[in-house]
ZAMARGU-4260 file (C-alpha; in steps of 0.2 Angstrom, whole numbers, plus 5000, padded with zeros to 4 digits):
<rodrens>
0) 5334/4541/5766 | 5334/4529/5751 | 5326/4517/5763 | 5311/4528/5766 | 5309/4531/5747
5) 5310/4513/5745 | 5295/4511/5757 | 5285/4525/5750 | 5288/4516/5733 | 5282/4498/5739
10) 5266/4506/5748 | 5262/4516/5732 | 5262/4498/5723 | 5250/4491/5736 | 5239/4507/5735
15) 5239/4507/5716 | 5234/4487/5713 | 5219/4489/5729 | 5213/4505/5719 | 5212/4494/5703
20) 5205/4478/5712 | 5190/4489/5720 | 5186/4497/5703 | 5187/4480/5695 | 5175/4472/5708
25) 5163/4486/5710 | 5164/4498/5695 | 5171/4488/5681 | 5163/4499/5667 | 5175/4514/5671
30) 5188/4506/5661 | 5179/4509/5646 | 5170/4526/5650 | 5175/4540/5639 | 5187/4531/5628
35) 5187/4536/5610 | 5188/4525/5595 | 5202/4528/5583 | 5197/4536/5566 | 5199/4523/5553
40) 5192/4508/5544 | 5184/4494/5554 | 5182/4476/5547 | 5174/4460/5555 | 5178/4444/5545
45) 5168/4428/5547 | 5180/4415/5539 | 5177/4397/5536 | 5191/4384/5528 | 5184/4373/5515
50) 5197/4361/5510 | 5213/4371/5506 | 5203/4387/5504 | 5197/4400/5516 | 5180/4408/5513
55) 5173/4424/5519 | 5155/4419/5524 | 5150/4437/5528 | 5148/4444/5510 | 5133/4449/5499
60) 5130/4442/5482 | 5141/4456/5474 | 5155/4449/5484 | 5154/4464/5496 | 5157/4464/5515
65) 5140/4464/5523 | 5135/4482/5529 | 5135/4477/5547 | 5151/4470/5547 | 5161/4485/5541
70) 5162/4503/5544 | 5171/4521/5543 | 5173/4530/5558 | 5177/4548/5558 | 5176/4562/5573
75) 5159/4568/5564 | 5151/4550/5565 | 5141/4546/5581 | 5144/4530/5590 | 5133/4516/5587
80) 5132/4498/5593 | 5144/4492/5579 | 5157/4505/5583 | 5154/4501/5602 | 5160/4484/5598
85) 5176/4490/5589 | 5180/4501/5603 | 5179/4485/5616 | 5190/4475/5604 | 5202/4489/5601
90) 5204/4491/5619 | 5207/4473/5621 | 5220/4471/5607 | 5232/4487/5609 | 5249/4485/5612
95) 5256/4488/5629 | 5269/4499/5622 | 5279/4503/5604 | 5292/4491/5609 | 5281/4476/5612
100) 5272/4473/5597 | 5270/4457/5586 | 5280/4465/5571 | 5296/4474/5578 | 5305/4473/5562
105) 5296/4484/5549 | 5283/4489/5563 | 5270/4487/5549 | 5257/4480/5560 | 5260/4489/5574
110) 5242/4494/5581 | 5236/4478/5588 | 5243/4462/5598 | 5230/4450/5598 | 5229/4432/5588
115) 5211/4436/5583 | 5215/4454/5576 | 5227/4465/5565 | 5226/4484/5565 | 5239/4496/5556
120) 5241/4512/5547 | 5237/4513/5529 | 5250/4526/5526 | 5264/4514/5533 | 5255/4499/5524
125) 5254/4504/5507 | 5274/4509/5507 | 5279/4490/5505 | 5278/4477/5492 | 5266/4462/5495
130) 5282/4450/5499 | 5287/4460/5513 | 5269/4462/5519 | 5267/4444/5518 | 5283/4439/5525
135) 5281/4450/5540 | 5263/4443/5544 | 5268/4425/5543 | 5286/4425/5551 | 5283/4439/5563
140) 5265/4444/5568 | 5256/4428/5569 | 5272/4418/5576 | 5272/4428/5590 | 5251/4430/5592
145) 5252/4411/5594 | 5259/4411/5611 | 5244/4421/5619 | 5231/4407/5614 | 5224/4397/5628
150) 5230/4380/5622 | 5217/4371/5633 | 5203/4379/5622 | 5201/4369/5606 | 5190/4383/5599
155) 5203/4397/5602 | 5217/4386/5592 | 5205/4383/5577 | 5200/4400/5576 | 5218/4407/5576
160) 5223/4393/5562 | 5209/4400/5552 | 5212/4418/5555 | 5231/4415/5552 | 5228/4405/5535
165) 5217/4418/5527 | 5228/4434/5532 | 5244/4425/5526 | 5237/4419/5509 | 5222/4430/5504
170) 5222/4445/5515 | 5231/4456/5503 | 5221/4452/5488 | 5206/4455/5498 | 5211/4473/5506
175) 5217/4479/5490 | 5200/4475/5481 | 5190/4482/5495 | 5182/4499/5490 | 5182/4506/5508
180) 5200/4503/5509 | 5204/4513/5493 | 5193/4527/5498 | 5200/4528/5516 | 5212/4542/5520
185) 5231/4536/5521 | 5233/4542/5539 | 5218/4532/5545 | 5220/4515/5554 | 5214/4500/5546
190) 5207/4487/5560 | 5201/4469/5555 | 5193/4458/5568 | 5189/4439/5568 | 5171/4438/5570
195) 5169/4421/5578 | 5177/4424/5596 | 5167/4432/5609 | 5174/4448/5618 | 5179/4437/5632
200) 5191/4429/5621 | 5198/4444/5615 | 5201/4450/5633 | 5207/4432/5639 | 5221/4431/5625
205) 5225/4450/5628 | 5226/4447/5647 | 5240/4432/5643 | 5249/4444/5631 | 5249/4458/5645
210) 5255/4448/5660 | 5271/4444/5650 | 5274/4461/5642 | 5269/4473/5657 | 5287/4469/5664
215) 5302/4478/5657 | 5317/4468/5648 | 5317/4449/5652 | 5334/4449/5659 | 5327/4458/5674
220) 5315/4443/5677 | 5316/4431/5691 | 5307/4416/5693 | 5302/4411/5711 | 5292/4396/5716
225) 5287/4394/5697 | 5280/4412/5697 | 5289/4425/5688 | 5293/4442/5695 | 5299/4457/5686
230) 5300/4475/5685 | 5285/4484/5680 | 5287/4493/5665 | 5275/4506/5669 | 5285/4511/5684
235) 5303/4509/5678 | 5313/4513/5663 | 5330/4507/5661 | 5342/4519/5650 | 5355/4507/5644
240) 5360/4518/5630 | 5359/4535/5639 | 5373/4533/5652 | 5370/4551/5660 | 5352/4545/5664
245) 5358/4528/5673 | 5356/4528/5692 | 5374/4524/5696 | 5373/4529/5714 | 5356/4520/5717
250) 5358/4508/5733 | 5349/4495/5724 | 5353/4489/5707 | 5334/4487/5703 | 5318/4491/5711
255) 5305/4480/5719 | 5300/4465/5708 | 5281/4461/5706 | 5272/4448/5699 | 5263/4448/5683
260) 5245/4451/5690 | 5251/4467/5700 | 5261/4472/5686 | 5245/4471/5674 | 5235/4481/5688
265) 5247/4495/5688 | 5247/4495/5668 | 5228/4497/5669 | 5229/4512/5680 | 5242/4521/5670
270) 5232/4517/5654 | 5217/4524/5663 | 5227/4540/5666 | 5233/4540/5648 | 5215/4538/5642
275) 5210/4553/5653 | 5200/4542/5665 | 5209/4549/5680 | 5211/4567/5686 | 5228/4574/5685
280) 5236/4574/5699 | 5228/4560/5706 | 5225/4557/5724 | 5224/4538/5730 | 5217/4538/5749
285) 5223/4525/5760 | 5210/4512/5766 | 5196/4523/5758 | 5191/4514/5743 | 5173/4519/5744
290) 5180/4537/5742 | 5192/4532/5729 | 5179/4525/5718 | 5168/4541/5721 | 5182/4552/5715
295) 5184/4542/5698 | 5165/4542/5696 | 5165/4561/5698 | 5177/4564/5686 | 5170/4551/5672
300) 5153/4558/5675 | 5159/4576/5671 | 5176/4576/5662 | 5176/4596/5664 | 5180/4594/5683
305) 5197/4594/5686 | 5207/4591/5703 | 5201/4606/5710 | 5183/4604/5708 | 5183/4586/5713
310) 5192/4590/5728 | 5179/4605/5732 | 5164/4592/5730 | 5174/4579/5741 | 5177/4593/5754
315) 5159/4597/5755 | 5154/4580/5760 | 5170/4571/5766 | 5181/4585/5774 | 5187/4574/5788
320) 5191/4561/5775 | 5203/4571/5765 | 5219/4564/5774 | 5231/4550/5772 | 5232/4550/5752
325) 5247/4548/5740 | 5247/4562/5726 | 5253/4557/5709 | 5256/4569/5695 | 5258/4561/5679
330) 5266/4567/5662 | 5258/4559/5645 | 5272/4559/5633 | 5274/4548/5617 | 5279/4533/5626
335) 5264/4533/5637 | 5260/4540/5654 | 5273/4542/5668 | 5275/4547/5686 | 5283/4563/5686
340) 5279/4567/5705 | 5273/4556/5719 | 5272/4562/5739 | 5262/4557/5754 | 5250/4570/5760
345) 5245/4567/5778 | 5231/4580/5778 | 5224/4592/5763 | 5220/4610/5769 | 5207/4615/5756
350) 5202/4631/5765 | 5215/4646/5765 | 5215/4660/5779 | 5218/4678/5779 | 5219/4682/5762
355) 5209/4696/5757 | 5212/4707/5742 | 5208/4725/5740 | 5213/4738/5727 | 5225/4750/5735
360) 5228/4757/5717 | 5210/4757/5709 | 5208/4745/5693 | 5189/4746/5692 | 5186/4733/5704
365) 5193/4720/5694 | 5203/4712/5709 | 5192/4718/5726 | 5178/4708/5718 | 5188/4692/5719
370) 5186/4680/5733 | 5200/4669/5739 | 5193/4656/5751 | 5203/4640/5747 | 5220/4636/5738
375) 5212/4634/5721 | 5207/4651/5722 | 5224/4657/5726 | 5229/4647/5711 | 5217/4655/5699
380) 5219/4671/5704 | 5234/4675/5712 | 5246/4662/5703 | 5237/4667/5686 | 5241/4686/5688
385) 5258/4687/5695 | 5265/4673/5683 | 5256/4681/5666 | 5247/4667/5664 | 5262/4656/5660
390) 5260/4645/5676 | 5242/4645/5676 | 5231/4649/5663 | 5211/4653/5664 | 5200/4648/5649
395) 5181/4647/5648 | 5181/4628/5650 | 5193/4627/5664 | 5211/4631/5668 | 5228/4625/5662
400) 5242/4621/5675 | 5260/4620/5668 | 5270/4615/5685 | 5279/4600/5675 | 5278/4607/5658
405) 5294/4605/5648 | 5295/4622/5640 | 5310/4617/5629 | 5299/4602/5620 | 5294/4609/5606
410) 5280/4595/5603 | 5272/4602/5619 | 5255/4609/5613 | 5258/4623/5626 | 5273/4629/5619
415) 5265/4640/5605 | 5254/4648/5617 | 5269/4653/5629 | 5280/4658/5616 | 5268/4669/5609
420) 5266/4678/5627 | 5285/4679/5629 | 5288/4686/5611 | 5274/4698/5613 | 5279/4704/5630
425) 5297/4699/5631 | 5293/4688/5647 | 5308/4678/5648 | 5311/4684/5667 | 5294/4678/5670
430) 5298/4661/5663 | 5313/4659/5674 | 5302/4663/5689 | 5290/4650/5684 | 5305/4637/5683
435) 5312/4642/5698 | 5298/4643/5710 | 5283/4631/5701 | 5287/4616/5712 | 5285/4626/5727
440) 5269/4632/5723 | 5262/4615/5718 | 5268/4608/5735 | 5259/4623/5744 | 5243/4621/5735
445) 5241/4602/5732 | 5251/4595/5747 | 5246/4609/5760 | 5265/4611/5762 | 5261/4629/5769
450) 5281/4631/5771 | 5285/4627/5753 | 5283/4646/5750 | 5294/4659/5760 | 5293/4677/5761
455) 5310/4679/5752 | 5303/4669/5738 | 5288/4680/5737 | 5296/4696/5736 | 5308/4690/5724
460) 5294/4685/5713 | 5283/4700/5715 | 5299/4713/5714 | 5305/4705/5698 | 5288/4703/5688
465) 5284/4721/5693 | 5300/4727/5686 | 5298/4718/5671 | 5281/4725/5667 | 5288/4743/5672
470) 5304/4739/5659 | 5294/4734/5645 | 5280/4745/5647 | 5275/4757/5632 | 5265/4772/5631
475) 5250/4773/5617 | 5250/4792/5614 | 5236/4791/5602 | 5224/4782/5615 | 5234/4789/5630
480) 5235/4772/5639 | 5251/4762/5646 | 5251/4744/5639 | 5256/4736/5656 | 5248/4749/5668
485) 5234/4737/5673 | 5246/4722/5675 | 5257/4733/5686 | 5242/4738/5698 | 5236/4721/5699
490) 5252/4714/5704 | 5256/4729/5716 | 5239/4726/5724 | 5243/4708/5726 | 5260/4711/5733
495) 5254/4723/5746 | 5240/4713/5752 | 5250/4698/5753 | 5265/4706/5759 | 5266/4699/5776
500) 5256/4683/5773 | 5272/4671/5770 | 5281/4676/5785 | 5284/4661/5795 | 5276/4666/5810
505) 5261/4672/5800 | 5258/4653/5794 | 5263/4646/5811 | 5252/4656/5822 | 5240/4663/5810
510) 5241/4680/5818 | 5243/4690/5803 | 5232/4705/5802 | 5224/4707/5785 | 5232/4718/5773
515) 5245/4726/5785 | 5255/4733/5771 | 5239/4740/5762 | 5234/4749/5777 | 5251/4756/5779
520) 5249/4764/5761 | 5233/4771/5765 | 5242/4780/5781 | 5255/4787/5769 | 5241/4795/5759
525) 5235/4804/5775 | 5252/4808/5780 | 5255/4816/5762 | 5240/4827/5763 | 5247/4831/5781
530) 5264/4836/5774 | 5258/4846/5760 | 5248/4857/5774 | 5263/4858/5784 | 5257/4847/5798
535) 5271/4834/5799 | 5287/4837/5809 | 5305/4831/5802 | 5305/4818/5816 | 5289/4811/5812
540) 5295/4808/5795 | 5300/4789/5793 | 5310/4780/5780 | 5293/4772/5774 | 5285/4789/5772
545) 5301/4796/5763 | 5300/4782/5750 | 5282/4784/5747 | 5284/4803/5744 | 5299/4799/5734
550) 5287/4790/5722 | 5275/4803/5721 | 5289/4816/5718 | 5297/4806/5703 | 5281/4804/5695
555) 5276/4822/5697 | 5293/4828/5690 | 5293/4816/5676 | 5276/4822/5671 | 5285/4838/5666
560) 5292/4829/5651 | 5287/4835/5634 | 5293/4819/5625 | 5281/4808/5617 | 5289/4793/5627
565) 5280/4794/5644 | 5282/4775/5647 | 5283/4770/5665 | 5301/4761/5659 | 5308/4779/5664
570) 5305/4773/5683 | 5318/4759/5681 | 5334/4769/5684 | 5328/4775/5701 | 5322/4757/5706
575) 5339/4749/5702 | 5349/4762/5715 | 5356/4753/5730 | 5357/4766/5743 | 5350/4783/5749
580) 5363/4794/5742 | 5363/4788/5724 | 5344/4787/5724 | 5343/4806/5730 | 5355/4810/5717
585) 5345/4804/5704 | 5329/4812/5710 | 5340/4829/5711 | 5347/4827/5693 | 5329/4823/5687
590) 5324/4841/5696 | 5337/4850/5687 | 5332/4843/5670 | 5315/4851/5673 | 5318/4866/5684
595) 5313/4878/5671 | 5296/4870/5671 | 5281/4877/5682 | 5278/4867/5698 | 5264/4867/5711
600) 5265/4875/5728 | 5262/4857/5734 | 5277/4851/5727 | 5289/4862/5738 | 5286/4853/5755
605) 5288/4836/5750 | 5302/4838/5739 | 5311/4848/5751 | 5308/4833/5765 | 5315/4819/5755
610) 5330/4831/5749 | 5334/4834/5768 | 5331/4818/5773 | 5344/4810/5786 | 5351/4797/5775
615) 5364/4791/5788 | 5351/4788/5801 | 5354/4769/5808 | 5336/4768/5810 | 5332/4769/5793
620) 5327/4754/5782 | 5338/4748/5768 | 5332/4757/5751 | 5329/4740/5744 | 5316/4735/5758
625) 5307/4751/5753 | 5304/4747/5736 | 5286/4743/5739 | 5284/4760/5747 | 5292/4769/5732
630) 5280/4760/5718 | 5266/4763/5730 | 5268/4782/5730 | 5273/4782/5711 | 5258/4773/5706
635) 5244/4780/5719 | 5234/4796/5715 | 5247/4809/5714 | 5242/4823/5728 | 5256/4835/5720
640) 5246/4841/5705 | 5235/4857/5708 | 5219/4848/5705 | 5224/4830/5707 | 5220/4827/5689
645) 5239/4826/5684 | 5239/4843/5676 | 5246/4859/5683 | 5235/4875/5684 | 5244/4885/5698
</rodrens>
């Protein structure tokens, strides 16, 4: 088993590096697409050394930095050529991770890793006195930065010495006298770039820094034939201080070592994902680089398109090519992007068969007008409704999926939204169902694992989520409506329409008859009419008929209550009964409570049939399996009222 996982890991590394290779060759601009410049102050310095002094050449007569070389960027300001250049330099001077900065002691200058740039947060900067600021520059930042100069290029050496000399000796007085710095907000970053180097020089020195620092700790590195091999920091984290997170039983102490070039490409891949330049989840097609490139282009040209929209577009033009790909689901945290789920998908089945929703219980056409033709329709419609928007939330600008969200992480932006729902409707049961089954639904939809959802799982979900709505229903007497009625009926419609769908034979042979259970409910309605008219013989009265009629009877008797509380929660005690005897006893007790009320003639025959039902008949289904029929009877139009308008006149 471990060897199969190991081979999958090696194959994934190969596919990721090939993927980045192709982008670098054929679409290099994609690495800069949709990047955002951080809010802050941006300054270019043109420095010249005269004798022992450092002179700024890009100053005006009043001693101010030229307007073309300084700018304050905020979200309200449009990008221009100056800020575009700043963005490219920012991209080619960023630290590989918070642990790999040049200034690890005080972490003052923690927003850049370049011999030609210095970036920091103003709020953190102004906390320290000048001696500490200067010492951290001289003995930490520039001492480390010097390692990443190309020593074969004399220009780079000279530029570095000039930049270092000015920053160590004159920078603090310069920045404190700068009006733009004084006026900048404390939470803004300040970015200083040396003007003389070209962008290619920034890229070259940054690549030298990356190739060494994209590895994990140096102690894991190994030198073979003058080449250093190490563990990719993007793929592996070592929990030296967290013993319960260490993989003590792993067959290998370390995973696959790779060279710096491969580690750099993997870092670029994860950086693209963190910069939202790749969809999540992300498919990487094997030996289909053109398709991979097209996928990235589609996503970056229209950021509103998520995985579902992209796969739909590819399906229309490349149906036969949607196979043999690695599917990666990322998680973006404070420490960067990481893989949270990885699997190989041999064939992606976009279309979905035999799902047709109809309103067995009318709710104004809200459900019957919805079409489910593919797995993402199923996700958007069915999963959104049965899990009350916790797993899938539909918004005007797209949908939010939470297959791997950490609902205990208070920093997660979704938590407030979820907690509001749970507090409002007390949906702790729904959240538990989400956590229990969400991975199975993810596999079902995104990996085409049709066996990931079983009939037992589906029945468990539907029963518990409907019961939960019933349990917490409230009746608003002033407006005469039930708070959870629409939700209950939506879920009941879905349950009955998909009742047979997840049975193994239905999936394997695709012989399922559309809405078999829904059709039975319609037949129950006909049976009910015949029963009232005395056209049903006792031997024709099945256990399914018994359950449906019981639901009708319970609803009718409860309608006699004069209590202001007419919530559906009064149905719950009947649903908790485990056998026919206790169920019938509960109905009998309910009738006894209201026997003094007027009952229609239509009530007599159905009530007598269920009370005389042969509960010991071995052919009867267990009561628990008849819960859908009981609910169907309860929430269907009740035929026991004299005029079918839920009021007695006889």
